[in-house]
C-alpha positions as CSV (number, residue, x, y, z in Angstrom):
1,M,96.3,63.1,107.4
2,S,97.8,66.4,108.5
3,D,96.6,69.8,107.3
4,E,99.5,70.4,105.0
5,N,98.8,67.1,103.1
6,T,95.4,68.0,102.0
7,K,96.5,70.5,100.1
8,Q,96.3,70.3,96.3
9,Q,99.8,69.8,94.5
10,T,98.4,70.4,90.9
11,F,95.9,71.7,89.0
12,E,94.3,69.6,86.1
13,Y,93.3,71.1,83.0
14,V,90.1,70.1,82.0
15,S,89.7,70.8,77.9
16,N,86.9,73.3,77.0
17,A,84.4,70.5,75.4
18,E,84.7,68.4,78.4
19,M,83.6,71.5,80.7
20,K,81.1,72.1,78.2
21,A,79.7,68.7,78.2
22,K,79.9,68.0,82.1
23,W,79.1,71.8,83.2
24,G,77.2,73.7,80.6
25,L,73.7,74.7,81.5
26,K,71.0,73.5,79.4
27,D,69.3,76.4,77.5
28,N,66.0,76.8,78.9
29,V,67.4,76.3,82.8
30,S,66.3,78.3,85.4
31,P,68.0,79.4,88.5
32,Q,64.7,78.8,90.4
33,E,63.9,74.9,88.9
34,L,67.4,73.9,90.1
35,P,68.0,72.1,93.5
36,L,69.3,74.0,96.0
37,D,72.1,71.8,96.1
38,Q,73.0,71.7,92.6
39,I,73.5,75.6,91.9
40,N,76.8,76.3,90.7
41,P,76.7,80.4,91.2
42,G,80.2,80.6,89.4
43,N,79.0,78.5,86.0
44,N,80.0,81.3,83.4
45,D,76.7,80.2,81.2
46,W,74.9,82.2,84.3
47,F,77.1,85.4,83.3
48,A,76.4,84.7,79.4
49,R,73.1,84.5,79.4
50,N,72.3,87.4,81.8
51,Q,70.7,85.4,84.5
52,E,73.1,85.7,87.5
53,L,71.0,88.1,89.2
54,E,68.1,85.3,89.6
55,V,71.2,82.8,91.0
56,F,72.1,85.2,94.0
57,D,68.4,86.5,94.4
58,R,67.7,82.6,95.1
59,L,71.0,82.1,97.3
60,R,70.4,85.3,99.5
61,E,66.8,84.4,100.4
62,E,67.3,80.8,100.9
63,D,71.0,79.9,101.6
64,P,73.4,83.1,102.1
65,V,76.5,80.7,102.8
66,H,76.0,78.3,100.3
67,Y,78.2,75.1,99.3
68,T,78.9,73.9,95.8
69,P,80.2,70.2,96.3
70,D,80.9,69.4,92.6
71,S,82.0,72.1,89.8
72,Q,84.2,73.0,87.0
73,F,86.4,74.9,89.9
74,G,86.1,71.9,92.5
75,S,84.3,72.3,95.8
76,Y,83.7,75.9,97.2
77,W,81.4,78.1,99.3
78,S,79.7,81.4,97.7
79,I,79.0,83.9,100.5
80,T,76.1,86.7,99.1
81,S,74.9,88.6,101.8
82,Y,76.5,92.1,101.5
83,E,77.6,92.2,105.6
84,D,79.2,88.7,105.3
85,V,80.9,89.4,102.0
86,K,82.7,92.5,103.6
87,A,83.0,90.7,106.7
88,V,85.5,87.9,104.7
89,D,87.1,90.5,102.6
90,M,88.5,92.3,105.7
91,D,89.1,89.6,107.2
92,H,92.7,88.7,105.8
93,E,94.1,86.8,108.9
94,R,91.4,84.1,108.1
95,F,91.0,84.2,104.8
96,S,93.9,84.4,102.1
97,S,94.7,85.5,98.8
98,D,98.0,84.0,98.4
99,I,98.4,82.5,95.0
100,M,99.7,79.5,97.2
101,N,96.6,78.8,98.9
102,G,94.6,79.4,95.9
103,G,94.4,82.9,95.1
104,I,91.5,85.1,94.4
105,R,89.8,83.3,91.7
106,L,87.3,80.2,91.4
107,G,89.7,77.3,90.2
108,G,92.8,78.5,91.8
109,Q,94.1,75.9,94.2
110,P,95.9,75.2,97.6
111,L,99.7,74.3,96.3
112,S,102.5,73.0,98.6
113,E,105.2,74.1,96.1
114,P,104.9,75.7,92.8
115,P,103.5,74.5,89.9
116,D,105.0,74.7,86.2
117,E,106.2,78.5,85.8
118,L,104.2,78.7,82.7
119,F,100.6,78.7,84.9
120,H,102.0,80.4,88.0
121,L,101.8,84.0,88.1
122,P,102.3,85.9,91.3
123,M,100.6,89.3,91.7
124,F,100.4,91.4,94.8
125,I,96.7,91.4,94.9
126,M,97.5,87.3,95.4
127,Q,99.9,87.8,98.3
128,D,99.2,87.9,102.0
129,Q,100.9,90.2,104.4
130,P,103.4,91.9,104.6
131,K,104.8,91.3,100.8
132,H,101.1,92.6,99.3
133,T,101.8,96.0,101.0
134,G,105.3,96.1,100.2
135,Q,104.4,95.9,96.4
136,R,101.3,97.6,96.5
137,K,103.1,100.6,97.3
138,E,105.4,101.0,95.0
139,V,102.9,101.5,92.5
140,A,100.7,103.4,94.8
141,P,101.6,107.0,94.2
142,M,100.2,106.8,91.1
143,F,96.8,107.1,92.3
144,T,96.8,109.7,95.1
145,G,94.5,112.4,94.6
146,A,97.5,114.9,93.6
147,H,98.4,112.8,91.1
148,L,95.5,112.0,89.6
149,S,94.5,115.5,88.9
150,T,97.2,116.2,86.5
151,F,95.7,113.4,84.0
152,E,92.2,115.6,84.2
153,E,93.0,117.7,81.4
154,L,93.9,115.0,79.4
155,I,91.3,112.7,80.0
156,R,88.5,115.1,79.6
157,S,90.4,115.9,75.7
158,R,90.7,112.5,75.1
159,T,86.8,111.9,75.7
160,S,85.8,115.2,74.1
161,K,87.4,114.3,70.6
162,I,85.9,110.4,71.1
163,L,82.5,111.7,71.4
164,D,83.0,114.3,68.8
165,D,83.5,111.6,66.4
166,L,80.9,109.0,67.1
167,P,78.5,108.8,63.7
168,D,75.2,110.7,64.1
169,G,72.0,108.7,63.3
170,E,74.0,105.1,62.4
171,S,74.7,102.3,64.9
172,F,77.3,101.2,66.2
173,N,79.2,99.1,69.2
174,W,79.9,101.6,72.5
175,V,81.9,99.1,74.1
176,S,84.9,99.2,71.4
177,E,84.5,102.9,70.2
178,V,84.2,104.2,73.5
179,S,84.8,102.3,76.5
180,I,87.6,100.1,74.9
181,E,89.0,103.6,73.8
182,L,89.0,105.5,76.8
183,T,90.5,102.8,79.1
184,S,92.8,101.5,76.0
185,R,94.3,105.2,76.1
186,M,94.5,105.5,79.7
187,L,96.5,102.3,79.9
188,A,99.0,103.4,77.6
189,T,99.5,106.8,79.5
190,L,99.7,104.9,82.6
191,F,102.6,102.4,81.6
192,D,104.2,105.4,79.1
193,V,103.9,103.2,76.0
194,P,103.3,104.3,72.4
195,Q,99.3,104.8,72.1
196,E,99.3,103.2,68.6
197,D,100.4,99.7,71.1
198,R,96.9,100.3,73.5
199,L,94.7,97.8,71.9
200,K,97.7,95.3,72.4
201,L,97.1,96.0,76.8
202,I,93.4,95.3,76.2
203,H,94.2,92.0,74.2
204,W,96.3,91.0,76.8
205,S,93.3,91.8,79.2
206,D,91.2,90.0,77.4
207,T,93.4,87.2,77.4
208,V,93.4,86.6,80.5
209,E,89.8,86.8,81.3
210,R,88.6,84.2,78.1
211,I,91.7,82.0,78.5
212,S,88.9,79.3,79.2
213,D,86.5,80.6,76.6
214,P,86.3,77.9,73.7
215,N,86.0,80.6,71.0
216,F,89.3,82.4,72.0
217,F,91.2,79.3,72.8
218,E,91.3,75.6,72.7
219,T,93.2,75.0,75.6
220,P,94.8,76.9,78.4
221,E,98.2,76.7,77.3
222,E,97.4,78.5,74.2
223,G,96.2,81.3,76.3
224,F,99.3,81.5,78.6
225,Q,101.2,81.7,75.2
226,E,99.9,84.3,74.2
227,I,100.0,86.1,77.1
228,W,103.8,85.3,77.4
229,K,103.7,88.1,74.3
230,C,103.0,90.5,77.4
231,F,105.8,89.5,78.9
232,E,108.1,90.0,76.0
233,Y,106.9,93.6,75.4
234,F,107.1,94.9,78.7
235,N,110.4,93.2,79.5
236,S,111.8,95.2,76.8
237,V,109.9,98.1,78.4
238,W,111.1,97.1,81.8
239,E,115.1,96.8,80.8
240,D,114.9,100.2,79.1
241,R,113.4,101.9,81.8
242,K,116.1,99.9,84.6
243,A,119.0,100.9,82.0
244,N,117.8,104.7,81.5
245,D,116.2,105.7,84.8
246,Q,115.1,109.5,84.7
247,G,112.8,109.0,87.6
248,G,110.2,108.3,85.5
249,G,106.7,108.3,87.2
250,D,104.7,105.5,84.8
251,L,104.0,102.1,86.2
252,I,106.9,100.2,85.2
253,S,109.2,102.7,86.0
254,M,108.2,102.5,89.9
255,L,108.5,98.3,89.6
256,A,111.7,98.9,88.0
257,R,112.7,101.1,91.0
258,G,110.8,99.6,94.0
259,E,112.7,98.2,96.8
260,A,110.0,95.4,96.8
261,T,110.2,95.1,93.2
262,K,113.0,95.7,91.0
263,N,114.3,91.7,91.9
264,M,110.8,90.2,90.8
265,S,111.1,87.0,88.9
266,P,109.4,87.0,85.1
267,N,106.3,85.1,86.2
268,E,106.0,87.8,89.0
269,F,106.7,90.8,87.1
270,L,104.5,89.3,84.1
271,G,101.6,88.8,86.9
272,N,101.7,92.5,88.2
273,V,102.0,93.4,84.9
274,L,98.9,91.6,84.1
275,L,96.9,92.6,87.1
276,L,97.9,96.4,86.4
277,I,96.4,96.3,83.0
278,V,93.2,93.8,84.0
279,A,92.5,96.3,86.9
280,G,92.6,99.2,84.8
281,N,90.9,97.9,82.2
282,D,87.8,95.8,83.1
283,T,86.6,98.0,86.2
284,T,86.3,101.4,84.3
285,R,85.5,100.3,81.1
286,N,82.4,97.8,82.3
287,S,81.2,100.5,84.2
288,M,81.5,102.6,80.9
289,S,78.9,100.3,79.0
290,G,77.1,99.3,82.1
291,G,75.9,102.9,82.5
292,I,74.4,103.4,79.2
293,S,72.5,100.1,79.9
294,A,71.2,101.2,82.8
295,F,69.8,104.7,81.7
296,N,68.4,103.0,79.2
297,K,66.1,100.8,81.5
298,Y,65.6,104.0,84.0
299,P,65.5,107.2,81.6
300,E,63.9,108.9,84.8
301,Q,67.1,108.9,86.5
302,L,68.9,110.4,83.0
303,A,66.3,113.2,83.6
304,K,67.1,113.7,87.1
305,V,71.4,114.2,86.5
306,Q,70.3,116.0,83.6
307,S,68.5,118.5,85.8
308,D,71.0,118.2,88.6
309,Q,74.4,117.8,87.8
310,S,75.7,118.1,90.7
311,L,74.6,114.5,91.2
312,I,77.4,112.9,88.5
313,P,79.5,111.7,91.5
314,S,76.7,110.0,93.5
315,M,75.6,108.5,89.8
316,V,79.0,107.2,89.2
317,S,79.0,105.1,92.2
318,E,75.6,104.0,91.9
319,I,76.5,102.9,88.2
320,I,79.6,101.1,89.4
321,R,77.0,99.4,92.2
322,W,74.9,98.5,89.7
323,Q,77.1,96.9,87.0
324,S,79.4,95.3,90.0
325,P,82.2,94.9,87.1
326,V,84.3,92.5,89.5
327,A,81.8,89.7,90.1
328,H,83.9,88.1,92.6
329,M,86.7,87.8,94.8
330,C,87.7,84.4,96.4
331,R,89.6,83.6,99.4
332,T,91.0,80.1,101.4
333,A,90.1,79.1,104.9
334,M,93.2,79.6,106.9
335,E,91.4,77.8,109.9
336,D,88.0,76.4,110.6
337,V,85.5,79.3,110.6
338,E,82.0,79.3,111.3
339,L,79.7,82.0,109.1
340,G,75.9,82.0,109.1
341,G,75.6,79.0,110.8
342,K,77.6,76.7,108.4
343,L,81.4,75.5,109.2
344,I,83.7,76.8,106.7
345,K,87.1,74.0,107.0
346,K,90.5,75.1,107.3
347,W,91.5,75.1,103.2
348,D,88.1,75.6,102.0
349,K,87.6,77.6,98.8
350,V,85.4,80.5,99.3
351,A,84.1,83.1,96.6
352,I,82.5,86.4,97.9
353,W,80.3,87.2,95.5
354,Y,80.3,91.5,95.1
355,V,77.8,91.2,92.6
356,S,75.4,89.8,95.0
357,G,76.2,91.7,97.9
358,N,75.7,94.8,96.1
359,R,71.8,93.6,95.6
360,D,71.2,92.8,99.2
361,T,67.9,94.7,100.0
362,N,69.0,94.7,103.7
363,K,72.0,97.3,102.5
364,F,70.6,98.5,99.4
365,P,67.1,99.1,99.4
366,D,65.0,98.5,95.5
367,P,68.8,97.2,94.9
368,N,67.8,96.5,91.3
369,Q,66.7,99.8,90.4
370,L,69.4,102.3,89.6
371,V,68.6,105.3,92.0
372,I,71.7,108.0,91.0
373,D,70.9,109.8,94.6
374,R,70.8,106.8,96.5
375,N,71.9,107.3,100.4
376,D,75.4,105.6,101.7
377,V,76.2,104.3,97.7
378,R,79.6,104.6,98.2
379,Q,79.2,101.6,100.7
380,H,79.4,99.5,97.5
381,L,81.6,96.3,97.3
382,S,82.7,96.5,94.0
383,F,85.7,98.1,94.8
384,G,86.4,95.8,97.8
385,F,87.3,96.9,101.5
386,G,90.3,96.2,103.0
387,I,94.2,95.8,102.3
388,H,92.7,94.6,99.0
389,R,90.6,97.4,97.9
390,C,91.1,98.8,94.4
391,L,94.0,100.5,94.2
392,G,93.0,102.4,91.3
393,N,89.4,103.5,92.7
394,R,89.8,106.9,92.5
395,L,91.1,106.9,89.1
396,A,88.1,104.8,87.7
397,E,85.6,107.3,89.3
398,L,87.6,110.3,87.8
399,Q,87.4,109.1,84.5
400,L,83.7,107.7,84.7
401,K,82.8,111.6,85.9
402,I,84.2,112.9,83.2
403,L,82.5,110.6,80.2
404,W,79.2,111.5,82.0
405,E,80.1,115.5,81.9
406,E,81.2,115.3,78.3
407,I,77.5,112.9,77.5
408,L,75.8,115.4,79.1
409,K,76.7,118.3,77.2
410,R,76.3,116.8,74.0
411,F,73.8,114.0,74.0
412,S,69.6,113.9,75.1
413,H,70.1,110.4,75.4
414,I,72.2,107.1,74.1
415,E,69.8,104.7,72.8
416,I,70.4,100.9,72.7
417,T,69.3,99.7,68.8
418,G,70.0,95.9,69.2
419,E,70.9,92.6,71.5
420,T,73.6,93.3,74.6
421,Q,75.8,90.8,74.5
422,Y,78.0,89.5,78.0
423,L,81.1,88.3,78.8
424,P,80.7,84.5,79.7
425,S,82.8,84.9,82.9
426,S,81.8,84.7,86.4
427,F,84.6,87.0,87.7
428,I,84.2,89.8,85.3
429,R,81.0,90.7,84.9
430,G,81.0,92.5,81.3
431,I,79.5,93.5,78.1
432,T,80.8,92.4,75.1
433,E,78.3,94.2,72.5
434,L,76.1,97.4,73.3
435,P,74.8,98.7,69.8
436,V,73.5,102.4,70.3
437,I,72.6,105.2,68.3
438,V,73.5,108.5,70.2
439,H,70.8,111.3,69.8
440,R,72.4,114.7,70.1
441,H,71.0,118.1,71.4
């Protein structure tokens, strides 16, 4: 059989109930108890239970290039050491991100022809060269340092108001009241849509991530129908911006004018809009929540930055490393590649686990500890490396920097008062519930 014929032509969806029955973890299972060849690190249940770090500790120690032969995602490799993750991430010639080769997430399958358009959403992060760079450059001006500086006053005023309005002596969910509020307002600004629509953007971002969550949708088709509402909303914006082009600097205007993006198909347009929404939401939002969680575990690090606020930039990078909000990206091997003594064959799916590489003791001493003045902390993997490095990384860092500057002005500490709940996703390492009480100076 030729290489082309080995590529899958369809993707068979399995119902959530069937998937849970076959792949759900037993309540009392430990990553240390399973036979090595049965470990499926992409199982969402590890992440919902906050057990994923135990999984990757074991894999880095025993099998850093790990093969899972059978899972809800099919067969795939897991790359878990820092250096190997970085090497695969930067090798875009031998490891493809293209949607036709399987895309960037577990579950994506190589295709010999596009599938039903309902389930096919191309985006530039799932393109190889040269199309990737051509589309990416159309929105890149939004995220230059000079342009981002124009947002600083706006971000600070919004942050100050949200923090000032938090209740005293009363528990509330930090995720919904702070993290989502700040990121949604910024997203609405980037797209230049009404602020009253900001939570629609969060809803569509959450829909992308929880499309296989039985608490959200019974079938993927239902989720895609919901996502299509995002197309209807932004298509109206797109048509208006094209008809009334005044050189606007928002993301939709940039896409509408860009040579590489102005003639996109509806699915490609929707795919790129969703990419920008998810990228602008999940990394920042979950790092905002992860920082609160981290300082509750390591209060001595909070004291350190309280006494020396010049550490805030380093602290922001350390929080992003510690939280690792994007747990993995996937690639597809375009040729046979030997890595770590294992042979990865052409068309094999390869998951590069940022969350694991960020906890590699060979790169970061005491990696499970929050250390806000850590050496080389900006070398964390959370934004990726190579041509797909996160386009909005400086905006995420700016928002987090301002948030912590304003937190330190107002609060002695922010106390977690109840159980943290985690997103059941092996792609976005997220926090959904973080009950806290703020303690003002």
